[in-house]
C-alpha positions, -999 to 999 in steps of 0.1 A, spaced: -370 -466 -201 -357 -469 -237 -373 -494 -260 -350 -525 -256 -361 -538 -291 -348 -514 -317 -363 -516 -353 -345 -536 -379 -349 -539 -417 -370 -569 -425 -374 -589 -457 -407 -596 -473 -416 -620 -501 -438 -603 -528 -446 -622 -560 -419 -648 -551 -393 -621 -549 -376 -611 -516 -381 -574 -511 -364 -555 -482 -385 -528 -465 -361 -502 -453 -368 -482 -421 -361 -448 -436 -390 -430 -454 -370 -419 -485 -361 -454 -494 -396 -466 -488 -410 -439 -510 -386 -449 -538 -396 -486 -534 -433 -477 -537 -427 -455 -568 -408 -482 -585 -430 -512 -577 -466 -499 -572 -494 -484 -592 -508 -449 -592 -533 -460 -566 -507 -455 -540 -498 -419 -551 -512 -403 -519 -494 -428 -498 -461 -421 -516 -465 -384 -510 -472 -390 -474 -439 -407 -467 -416 -383 -485 -390 -369 -460 -390 -333 -451 -360 -311 -458 -346 -315 -423 -338 -352 -420 -355 -371 -391 -380 -343 -386 -417 -341 -393 -440 -311 -398 -476 -312 -385 -488 -315 -421 -465 -346 -426 -479 -362 -395 -515 -356 -406 -507 -371 -440 -491 -401 -424 -519 -407 -400 -545 -404 -428 -527 -428 -451 -521 -453 -423 -557 -450 -411 -572 -456 -445 -550 -486 -450 -555 -502 -416 -590 -496 -403 -608 -514 -431 -629 -543 -417 -635 -560 -451 -618 -591 -462 -604 -574 -493 -566 -572 -492 -551 -537 -490 -530 -524 -518 -492 -533 -519 -483 -497 -510 -507 -497 -480 -494 -531 -469 -458 -519 -471 -468 -489 -449 -485 -512 -424 -455 -535 -423 -430 -507 -418 -448 -492 -388 -462 -524 -373 -458 -531 -336 -470 -567 -343 -442 -580 -365 -415 -595 -343 -381 -599 -360 -361 -586 -330 -356 -620 -312 -339 -642 -338 -325 -677 -333 -289 -669 -327 -261 -694 -319 -264 -683 -283 -302 -690 -283 -296 -725 -297 -270 -731 -269 -295 -720 -243 -321 -744 -256 -296 -773 -256 -283 -767 -221 -317 -759 -205 -337 -786 -222 -334 -811 -193 -345 -784 -168 -373 -774 -191 -386 -809 -194 -384 -814 -157 -405 -782 -151 -430 -794 -176 -433 -827 -158 -439 -809 -125 -462 -782 -139 -485 -805 -160 -500 -825 -131 -503 -792 -111 -522 -776 -140 -544 -807 -143 -551 -806 -105 -561 -770 -107 -583 -777 -138 -601 -806 -121 -606 -788 -88 -619 -756 -104 -642 -775 -128 -657 -794 -98 -660 -761 -78 -681 -744 -104 -698 -775 -119 -735 -768 -125 -733 -732 -115 -747 -706 -140 -718 -685 -154 -737 -652 -149 -747 -658 -113 -724 -649 -83 -708 -679 -66 -716 -685 -29 -691 -667 -7 -673 -698 5 -667 -710 -31 -657 -675 -42 -631 -672 -14 -617 -707 -19 -614 -701 -56 -596 -668 -51 -569 -681 -29 -567 -715 -46 -561 -700 -81 -537 -674 -68 -516 -700 -51 -514 -724 -80 -509 -697 -107 -481 -682 -87 -464 -716 -86 -469 -721 -123 -455 -686 -131 -424 -691 -110 -417 -727 -118 -435 -736 -150 -427 -703 -168 -394 -696 -152 -403 -662 -139 -380 -664 -108 -378 -627 -103 -415 -616 -104 -419 -585 -83 -452 -568 -73 -451 -531 -63 -480 -509 -52 -497 -536 -30 -513 -508 -9 -533 -498 -40 -546 -534 -43 -559 -533 -7 -578 -500 -15 -592 -515 -46 -614 -540 -27 -631 -510 -11 -633 -486 -41 -640 -514 -67 -622 -497 -96 -618 -513 -130 -583 -526 -134 -567 -517 -168 -534 -531 -179 -510 -530 -208 -515 -563 -228 -480 -577 -237 -482 -614 -239 -503 -646 -237 -487 -649 -203 -505 -619 -189 -536 -638 -179 -519 -663 -156 -496 -636 -142 -525 -613 -133 -544 -643 -119 -515 -649 -95 -519 -613 -82 -556 -606 -84 -576 -637 -95 -598 -612 -113 -628 -615 -135 -629 -596 -168 -638 -596 -204 -622 -619 -230 -626 -629 -266 -651 -658 -273 -624 -684 -281 -609 -681 -246 -639 -699 -231 -631 -730 -250 -593 -731 -243 -579 -760 -223 -573 -749 -186 -577 -712 -194 -613 -717 -205 -622 -734 -172 -604 -708 -151 -620 -678 -169 -654 -694 -167 -649 -700 -130 -639 -664 -125 -671 -655 -144 -656 -636 -173 -677 -619 -199 -670 -635 -233 -675 -613 -263 -672 -613 -301 -647 -586 -311 -658 -565 -340 -637 -569 -372 -621 -602 -361 -625 -639 -368 -640 -646 -333 -667 -673 -335 -700 -676 -315 -702 -701 -287 -726 -708 -259 -706 -688 -234 -707 -655 -254 -725 -627 -235 -755 -612 -254 -764 -577 -243 -748 -543 -238 -711 -550 -227 -707 -515 -213 -736 -518 -189 -726 -553 -179 -690 -542 -171 -703 -513 -150 -727 -536 -131 -702 -564 -126 -673 -541 -116 -691 -526 -86 -706 -558 -73 -685 -571 -44 -699 -606 -50 -676 -609 -80 -638 -606 -82 -622 -573 -92 -629 -566 -128 -600 -563 -152 -598 -550 -188 -571 -548 -214 -581 -516 -232 -557 -524 -261 -577 -555 -268 -547 -575 -282 -510 -581 -277 -479 -569 -295 -442 -573 -295 -431 -537 -294 -426 -517 -262 -456 -494 -268 -493 -489 -260 -518 -496 -288 -549 -475 -292 -574 -479 -263 -610 -489 -267 -633 -468 -245 -653 -497 -230 -636 -497 -197 -640 -459 -194 -676 -455 -206 -692 -460 -172 -671 -433 -157 -659 -455 -128 -625 -452 -113 -597 -473 -128 -565 -488 -114 -537 -489 -140 -515 -520 -137 -482 -521 -156 -466 -553 -168 -429 -548 -173 -412 -578 -189 -374 -575 -192 -351 -597 -213 -318 -590 -229 -319 -613 -259 -355 -625 -261 -387 -606 -263 -416 -623 -245 -441 -599 -262 -466 -617 -284 -467 -603 -319 -471 -622 -352 -449 -652 -344 -450 -691 -343 -468 -691 -309 -459 -727 -298 -422 -721 -306 -423 -687 -290 -437 -702 -258 -410 -729 -259 -384 -703 -261 -399 -684 -231 -395 -715 -211 -359 -719 -223 -344 -687 -209 -319 -688 -180 -341 -664 -161 -372 -643 -169 -377 -610 -152 -411 -594 -146 -423 -565 -125 -461 -559 -119 -465 -522 -109 -499 -513 -95 -505 -476 -98 -528 -455 -75 -565 -456 -83 -574 -430 -110 -606 -411 -103 -620 -394 -134 -629 -357 -135 -664 -345 -144 -652 -338 -179 -637 -373 -182 -669 -389 -171 -687 -370 -198 -662 -381 -225 -650 -417 -224 -626 -409 -252 -609 -382 -232 -608 -404 -201 -592 -433 -221 -567 -409 -237 -556 -394 -203 -552 -428 -187 -532 -441 -217 -509 -411 -215 -504 -417 -178 -496 -454 -184 -473 -446 -213 -453 -422 -192 -450 -447 -164 -439 -474 -188 -416 -452 -208 -434 -465 -239 -445 -448 -271 -482 -444 -279 -488 -463 -311 -515 -454 -337 -521 -492 -342 -547 -515 -327 -568 -545 -335 -579 -533 -370 -542 -531 -380 -533 -565 -366 -563 -581 -384 -553 -564 -417 -518 -579 -414 -533 -614 -407 -558 -611 -435 -531 -603 -460 -509 -633 -450 -481 -616 -431 -460 -641 -412 -427 -644 -393 -407 -675 -399 -397 -699 -370 -362 -684 -367 -377 -651 -358 -354 -633 -382 -375 -629 -414 -410 -618 -421 -429 -622 -453 -461 -627 -472 -477 -661 -479 -478 -663 -516 
């Protein structure tokens, strides 16, 4: 499937001046030469076009990756150079300017607002009921101790029922389709780790409606309204992600995450274990780099593909105004989603010895099934953009730097 969100030229405010970052390398190189210091010399050379337009040699690609990596993988709080930031911006799968507020979008909001408010009025008490019932169900139970079987079964079906209702009514996903259900049935016997492509803040509630799984989540999720109670009830492992602004709280797991994931995944007293190996979301139709945590134990994995479809609005969560983005999701005439469950992937002996190879092969398989590019970006690149003040305005049409 072709990427439905083609790249566009974006405007960036640098030193109170609007600067356009073109999408072609020759123009970007000229921009860097004219506006940046000699510190960016290597980066400028790396983005010079080859003689044959739109083609890259292996040497060009190595230079690009080296320049991009040096700019993006730093975990310090020191801002990157202007040239490095320009390169980050140009290639970023996180900056979303492909779903602007057009006249048609405004018309949709106006015409759908009464229906949206009605859905909110229905969904809110449902969400409160789920929150209260789940909170009572797990009240006083240690988070790292398996629930009694009757509680576990009740929680599984209770959460799946209500999250399905919220997805179809509250979020307007009227055409949600699940394929590969036979693989789900096998998973309860094999106990693979579920791995999925992380697209949106909606992924959690959608996956809960299909699997009601346990998993691993960033520390802040444990304290979120509704989602915090649900993830604690499903006995998620909460972690501090390296190189991020995650803050410690009482629910954070202390220990070796890899060992705990392997232990929890094969224990039938817990729900199926799910991991987003990308570690974060993005707006572009691509796969970010995979962390090796889900693959380190050498257990089978079951890839799950989330396929959001929209003609004029991208539900992918990049760098956007989140509340406004969510409001726009709820104000679409219809949202389309397919959840495709692929067959269980059993690693070879070589893959069990090399988590990096295992992760890479599964990523390629998922990328091919999705028709998605394999990006060189991941959490470090996302955090670098945030640290350096990149934002997208509320109209979704311009990006810039806070100055």
